[in-house]
FIBA-611907 format. One record per residue (C-alpha): x, y, z. Coordinates in steps of 0.2 Angstrom, whole numbers, padded with zeros to 4 digits, always signed. Layout:
N
XYZ...
***
This chain:
245
-0156-0102-0022-0145-0093-0008-0151-0078-0002-0137-0065-0002-0139-0053+0014-0135-0034+0010-0134-0019+0020-0140-0004+0017-0128+0010+0012-0127+0025+0024-0123+0040+0011-0117+0050+0023-0103+0040+0027-0099+0036+0011-0100+0057+0006-0087+0058+0022-0078+0044+0015-0073+0052-0001-0070+0068+0003-0056+0060+0015-0048+0050-0001-0051+0067-0011-0042+0075+0003-0025+0062+0003-0024+0067-0015-0017+0084-0008-0003+0075+0003+0000+0064-0015+0003+0081-0024+0020+0084-0019+0024+0065-0020+0020+0064-0038+0031+0080-0045+0044+0080-0031+0058+0069-0023+0051+0059-0010+0059+0069+0001+0048+0082-0001+0034+0072+0007+0041+0074+0025+0054+0088+0022+0050+0106+0016+0068+0109+0016+0075+0095+0007+0084+0106-0005+0091+0118+0005+0084+0134+0014+0067+0138+0007+0059+0154+0007+0045+0157+0021+0028+0158+0009+0036+0139+0006+0037+0133+0023+0017+0141+0027+0011+0131+0012+0019+0113+0016+0014+0115+0033-0005+0121+0032-0006+0106+0020+0003+0093+0030-0008+0100+0043-0026+0099+0034-0023+0084+0025-0011+0074+0036-0021+0077+0054-0036+0078+0047-0041+0068+0031-0029+0054+0035-0036+0054+0050-0053+0054+0045-0050+0040+0034-0045+0029+0045-0057+0032+0058-0069+0027+0043-0062+0013+0041-0062+0007+0058-0081+0012+0060-0082+0001+0041-0073-0014+0051-0089-0011+0064-0103-0012+0051-0095-0028+0042-0095-0039+0060-0114-0046+0055-0105-0051+0040-0096-0065+0048-0074-0070+0050-0075-0076+0032-0081-0064+0023-0072-0048+0032-0055-0060+0031-0058-0064+0012-0062-0044+0009-0044-0038+0018-0034-0051+0011-0039-0044-0005-0036-0029+0001-0019-0034+0007-0016-0041-0010-0021-0026-0021-0011-0014-0013+0003-0026-0012+0002-0024-0033+0000-0006-0033+0016-0003-0020+0024-0014-0032+0020-0010-0048+0015+0006-0050+0014+0017-0035+0026+0018-0019+0015+0029-0007+0001+0015-0006-0010+0015+0010-0021+0001+0004-0007-0014+0009-0004-0007+0027-0025-0002+0031-0026-0020+0024-0013-0030+0036-0018-0018+0050-0038-0021+0046-0036-0041+0047-0027-0037+0068-0040-0023+0071-0055-0034+0065-0054-0045+0079-0051-0034+0093-0067-0023+0088-0076-0040+0090-0068-0045+0104-0071-0028+0112-0085-0031+0127-0090-0012+0127-0087+0006+0118-0076+0012+0133-0065-0005+0132-0063-0001+0113-0060+0016+0114-0046+0014+0129-0038+0004+0118-0038+0014+0102-0032+0028+0114-0018+0016+0118-0012+0011+0104-0013+0025+0095+0000+0034+0112+0011+0019+0109+0013+0026+0090+0017+0043+0095+0030+0035+0111+0040+0028+0098+0039+0040+0083+0044+0050+0097+0060+0037+0102+0065+0037+0087+0066+0055+0081+0079+0055+0097+0089+0039+0090+0088+0044+0071+0105+0043+0065+0115+0051+0049+0108+0040+0035+0090+0045+0042+0095+0063+0038+0106+0060+0022+0087+0054+0016+0077+0069+0022+0090+0081+0012+0096+0071-0004+0111+0076-0013+0108+0081-0032+0117+0063-0038+0101+0052-0029+0088+0066-0034+0096+0061-0051+0094+0044-0051+0076+0044-0043+0071+0054-0056+0077+0043-0068+0068+0024-0061+0052+0034-0058+0052+0043-0076+0058+0025-0084+0051+0013-0073+0057-0008-0078+0066-0017-0067+0076-0003-0060+0061+0006-0053+0051-0010-0047+0068-0013-0038+0068+0002-0031+0049+0001-0025+0053-0016-0017+0064-0008-0008+0054+0007-0001+0039-0006+0002+0052-0017+0012+0056-0001+0025+0037+0004+0025+0031-0012+0031+0046-0014+0044+0038+0006+0049+0021-0002+0048+0025-0013+0062+0037-0004+0074+0027+0013+0074+0015+0017+0059+0005+0002+0063+0001+0006+0081-0006+0023+0077-0015+0017+0062-0022+0005+0074-0024+0015+0087-0038+0024+0073-0048+0011+0069-0054+0006+0084-0058+0022+0089-0070+0025+0074-0076+0006+0077-0079+0014+0094-0087+0029+0087-0100+0019+0075-0105+0005+0091-0109+0023+0102-0120+0027+0087-0111+0044+0086-0105+0040+0070-0125+0036+0067-0131+0054+0069-0138+0049+0086-0133+0062+0095-0139+0082+0097-0138+0094+0081-0128+0104+0092-0116+0092+0099-0111+0087+0081-0108+0108+0078-0096+0110+0092-0089+0094+0089-0082+0099+0069-0078+0118+0076-0068+0108+0088-0059+0096+0072-0053+0111+0064-0046+0122+0075
***
């Protein structure tokens, strides 16, 4: 009889991870009922009132900057925790995540993040494994994140008119998007395939750098003991206040 090694669950981290996932739902609410342009541009249909601008900004700051970042950090922490499982176990788990993400993105939901996390995770777990110290892991995470920010700023400078049209779609584009999202079928799969292709390009060119950086930072926090509660209560309270400012 083969003995299966079990890992003790970290209830606190499980709870925080659940909160982060529920917080991501706030980001997806607009995508559920509005054109995809509304996800990044509150003025997708023209001029907006200040109330709409403020509500979009607050939602973006709270959900995008807090919950998505938190989820990426915890994903990286999970990679650090899973190292004792070994290469084969980790790779098979992440490969399954990639497969599920691909199916989800192509057939069900164009806002899928499972594929991105699985692909970046397949690279990052090796970086976590081979990092000689917490400091090197932390520094590499910061470097990768800053590369992603730099590429994002560069893309903003060289963005084309085609990108601008995607941010402010005309009436026909909105009607077409509504049509395929409501009717499904091959038309929807074709559009999701195109969006998936664009997402993978963005992942490789820009977002993947940021995501990898956050994962490595999360792994560093786990390896240092910070995510295990090994620091003082006062330290965590100060950190929490800084996080939500």
